[in-house]
C-alpha positions in Angstrom: -31.8 -0.7 22.2 -30.5 -0.5 26.3 -27.0 1.0 26.4 -24.7 0.4 29.2 -21.9 2.5 30.9 -18.0 1.1 31.2 -17.2 0.4 33.9 -14.1 3.1 35.2 -10.4 1.6 34.5 -8.5 0.8 37.4 -6.8 4.4 37.6 -7.4 7.7 35.7 -5.6 8.8 32.3 -3.2 11.0 33.3 -1.5 13.3 30.6 0.3 10.6 28.1 0.0 8.1 31.6 -0.6 4.9 29.9 -2.1 2.7 32.3 -5.4 1.5 31.2 -7.2 -1.3 32.2 -8.2 -3.4 30.0 -11.7 -4.6 29.2 -14.0 -6.4 26.5 -16.5 -4.9 24.2 -19.8 -5.3 25.8 -21.9 -8.1 23.1 -24.4 -6.8 20.7 -27.5 -5.1 21.9 -25.1 -3.7 24.9 -23.5 -0.4 23.6 -20.5 1.1 25.8 -18.5 4.7 25.3 -15.9 4.3 22.8 -13.3 4.5 26.0 -9.3 4.3 26.0 -9.9 0.6 27.6 -11.1 -0.7 24.1 -8.1 -0.3 22.5 -6.5 -3.1 22.5 -9.6 -5.0 21.6 -10.2 -2.8 18.7 -7.0 -2.5 17.6 -7.2 -6.2 16.8 -10.7 -6.6 15.8 -9.4 -3.6 12.8 -5.9 -4.7 12.4 -7.2 -7.2 9.1 -8.9 -4.5 7.6 -8.3 -4.4 3.7 -9.5 -1.6 2.4 -8.4 0.9 4.1 -10.7 3.6 5.6 -9.1 6.0 7.6 -11.7 6.5 9.6 -11.6 3.0 10.8 -8.9 2.9 12.8 -8.9 2.7 16.7 -7.2 6.4 16.7 -9.3 8.3 14.7 -12.2 6.6 16.1 -11.5 7.3 19.6 -10.6 11.2 18.8 -13.7 11.9 16.7 -16.1 10.3 19.7 -16.7 13.8 20.4 -18.5 14.8 17.4 -20.1 11.3 17.3 -21.1 10.6 20.0 -19.6 7.2 19.3 -20.9 4.4 21.3 -19.6 0.8 20.9 -20.5 -3.1 20.8 -19.2 -6.2 19.3 -21.7 -9.3 17.4 -19.4 -12.5 16.9 -16.8 -10.9 16.0 -18.0 -8.2 14.2 -17.7 -4.3 15.8 -20.5 -2.1 15.5 -20.1 1.7 16.0 -23.0 3.8 16.1 -22.6 7.4 16.2 -24.8 10.9 14.9 -24.7 13.2 12.8 -27.3 16.1 12.7 -29.2 14.7 14.6 -29.7 11.8 12.8 -28.2 8.1 13.6 -26.4 5.8 12.7 -24.0 2.5 12.8 -21.6 1.5 11.1 -19.4 -2.2 11.1 -15.8 -1.1 9.8 -14.1 -4.4 9.9 -16.2 -7.0 9.5 -20.3 -7.6 9.0 -22.5 -9.0 12.2 -25.4 -11.8 11.2 -28.1 -11.3 9.2 -30.8 -10.6 12.2 -28.3 -7.9 13.9 -28.0 -6.0 10.9 -31.0 -6.6 10.0 -32.2 -4.7 14.1 -29.5 -2.1 13.4 -31.8 -0.9 10.4 -34.9 -0.4 12.8 -33.0 1.4 15.1 -30.5 3.8 13.0 -31.5 6.3 10.3 -28.9 4.4 8.0 -26.1 1.8 7.8 -22.5 4.5 6.7 -18.8 4.1 5.4 -19.5 0.5 4.4 -16.2 -0.1 2.6 -16.2 -2.3 -0.6 -15.2 -5.9 0.6 -18.2 -4.9 3.3 -20.7 -5.1 0.4 -19.2 -7.6 -1.2 -19.3 -9.9 1.5 -23.2 -8.6 2.2 -24.2 -11.1 -0.5 -23.5 -14.2 1.6 -26.6 -13.0 3.2 -28.5 -12.6 -0.1 -28.1 -10.8 -3.5 -28.1 -6.4 -3.1 -30.4 -5.6 -4.6 -32.8 -9.1 -2.0 -31.3 -7.3 1.0 -32.2 -3.7 -0.2 -35.8 -5.4 -0.5 -35.8 -7.2 3.1 -34.9 -4.3 4.7 -36.5 -1.0 2.6 -33.0 0.4 2.7 -31.2 1.8 -1.1 -27.5 1.5 -1.4 -25.4 4.6 -2.7 -21.8 5.6 -2.7 -21.1 8.3 -0.6 -18.1 10.7 -2.7 -18.1 12.8 -0.2 -16.5 10.8 2.3 -14.4 8.8 -0.2 -11.2 9.1 1.0 -7.9 10.3 -1.6 -5.5 7.9 -2.5 -1.5 8.7 -3.2 1.7 7.3 -4.7 4.2 7.6 -2.1 6.9 8.1 -4.5 5.2 10.4 -6.3 3.9 12.8 -3.2 8.2 12.1 -1.9 9.6 13.4 -5.2 6.5 15.4 -6.7 9.4 14.0 -10.1 7.0 14.9 -13.9 5.5 18.2 -15.2 1.5 17.1 -12.9 4.1 18.0 -9.8 5.8 21.3 -10.9 3.6 23.5 -9.4 4.0 21.9 -6.1 7.4 21.1 -6.4 8.2 25.0 -7.2 6.1 25.8 -3.9 8.6 23.2 -1.8 11.9 25.4 -3.8 10.3 28.7 -3.3 10.3 27.6 0.8 13.6 25.6 0.7 15.5 29.1 -0.7 13.5 31.1 1.6 14.2 28.8 5.3 15.8 26.3 6.9 13.8 24.5 8.2 14.6 21.8 11.2 12.4 18.4 11.5 12.4 16.3 14.4 9.9 13.4 15.5 6.7 14.3 16.9 7.3 13.1 20.6 6.1 13.6 23.9 9.1 15.9 24.7 7.8 18.1 21.9 3.6 18.3 22.5 3.6 21.6 23.9 5.8 22.8 21.2 3.1 21.9 19.1 0.3 22.7 20.3 1.7 26.7 19.9 0.7 25.7 15.9 -2.8 24.0 16.8 -3.7 27.4 18.8 -2.6 29.6 15.6 -4.5 27.8 13.0 -7.0 27.8 15.9 -7.0 31.1 15.3 -6.2 32.0 12.0 -9.0 29.7 10.8 -11.6 31.5 13.0 -13.9 28.0 13.4 -12.9 24.9 15.6 -13.0 22.7 12.5 -11.3 19.1 13.7 -9.6 21.2 16.9 -10.0 19.4 19.0 -8.9 16.0 18.1 -5.9 17.4 17.0 -5.6 18.4 20.7 -6.4 15.5 21.9 -4.0 13.5 19.3 -1.4 15.4 21.2 -2.5 15.0 25.1 -2.5 11.0 23.6 0.6 11.0 21.6 1.7 7.9 23.5 -1.5 5.7 24.3 -2.8 6.5 20.6 0.7 5.1 18.8 0.7 7.4 16.1 3.7 8.7 14.0 4.0 12.0 12.8 7.0 14.7 12.6 7.3 18.5 13.8 8.8 21.3 11.2 11.0 24.2 13.1 12.1 27.5 11.4 14.5 29.5 13.4 14.0 27.3 16.5 9.8 28.4 16.0 7.9 25.7 15.5 5.6 26.0 12.1 4.0 23.2 11.4 3.5 19.1 12.7 1.6 15.9 11.5 0.8 13.0 12.4 -0.4 9.9 11.1 -0.7 6.1 11.2 -0.5 3.0 8.3 -3.8 0.7 7.7 -4.7 -1.6 4.8 -2.4 -4.3 6.6 0.7 -2.0 6.2 0.1 -1.0 2.5 -1.1 2.7 3.2 -0.1 5.4 5.1 -3.2 7.5 6.7 -2.3 11.3 7.5 -5.2 12.1 9.1 -3.9 15.5 11.0 -1.5 18.2 9.1 -1.6 21.9 11.1 1.1 24.6 9.6 1.3 28.5 10.3 0.3 29.9 7.1 2.5 33.1 7.7 5.6 30.1 5.9 4.6 30.2 2.4 4.7 26.8 0.6 5.4 25.2 4.7 2.2 22.3 3.7 3.5 21.9 0.9 6.9 21.4 1.8 5.7 19.3 5.1 3.6 17.1 2.9 6.9 16.0 0.4 8.7 15.5 3.5 7.0 13.8 5.7 5.4 11.1 2.3 9.5 10.9 1.8 10.3 10.1 5.0 8.0 6.9 5.2 9.5 3.7 5.0 8.7 2.1 1.8 6.6 -0.5 2.6 3.3 1.6 2.4 2.6 2.0 -0.9 0.3 4.4 -0.7 -0.8 7.4 1.3 -4.5 8.5 2.3 -5.7 11.8 3.1 -8.8 11.4 3.9 -12.0 12.6 2.7 -13.0 16.4 1.3 -16.5 16.2 3.2 -18.1 17.7 0.2 -15.9 21.2 0.7 -15.3 21.9 -2.9 -11.7 24.0 -2.2 -10.9 21.1 -0.1 -11.8 18.9 -3.2 -9.4 20.9 -5.6 -6.9 21.2 -3.7 -7.1 17.0 -2.7 -7.4 17.0 -6.9 -4.3 19.2 -7.7 -2.0 16.3 -6.1 -3.1 13.6 -8.6 -5.0 11.1 -7.1 -4.3 7.5 -8.5 -7.5 6.0 -6.8 -10.1 6.3 -3.7 -11.1 4.5 -0.7 -15.2 4.2 -1.8 -17.3 3.7 0.8 -21.1 2.8 0.9 -24.3 4.3 2.3 -27.9 2.0 3.2 -30.5 3.8 3.8 -34.2 4.0 4.3 
């Protein structure tokens, strides 16, 4: 498939300067690298997605554009995202199904269809049964457990009530007994402080992780419109978090959460305090996936998820 280059924005995009010329997504089979010029259109397409897949927001797709080399297109009102991972190409359809003929061509040109929400999997039956679709395209459907998003009741994380949260509550209480934290909204004037925390975290971890995406999230804070808080002890920044609403306002996804481990209990405190600060319309907190990391999976399970956002993969 031919890949087109996007036109240049009318003005260069500088740090926290938010003027970008809007552009229309290219029509399939043309693709263009995901850029801020497509923000409005992509956000509109994703706004009614009911499943609450954490990856399917403009900010999340854009911030991980380098890792997966995302390009985007549109077919009959359906957003198509294609990318690469471990040398294999994939495509995603975050919020609507493209025509059946387009899906068949996408399968011919990519290794697999990734991140399929449950609602779209059911919607594919409009074309034909799952068995028939798989047979026709030479693919199979499998659950992608490593990428299931963890869902928690907002009230559970905000209150940490009951025996099942005894250890978490103790860590938060110990933190508050040891320190007097200050909390502020994470706004442009506090980005430099958040960067200090991020750089400290990066040095401690000794690995890249989501450092580049986190750095971009801070530098583009105003443009991307995410919500967050930053935490101080004795005027020193010690943690921050950022996220955004999903699933038509019923769910809040925490995309980034960074803290300085020298302050024992800082992560448990950030989790509890930020969740408690969110509006009551958010019923669930989405804390994203574990990516198959066993230690991360165990840590996420200790917060007692009430469910998952299931995702599926179709591959040849």
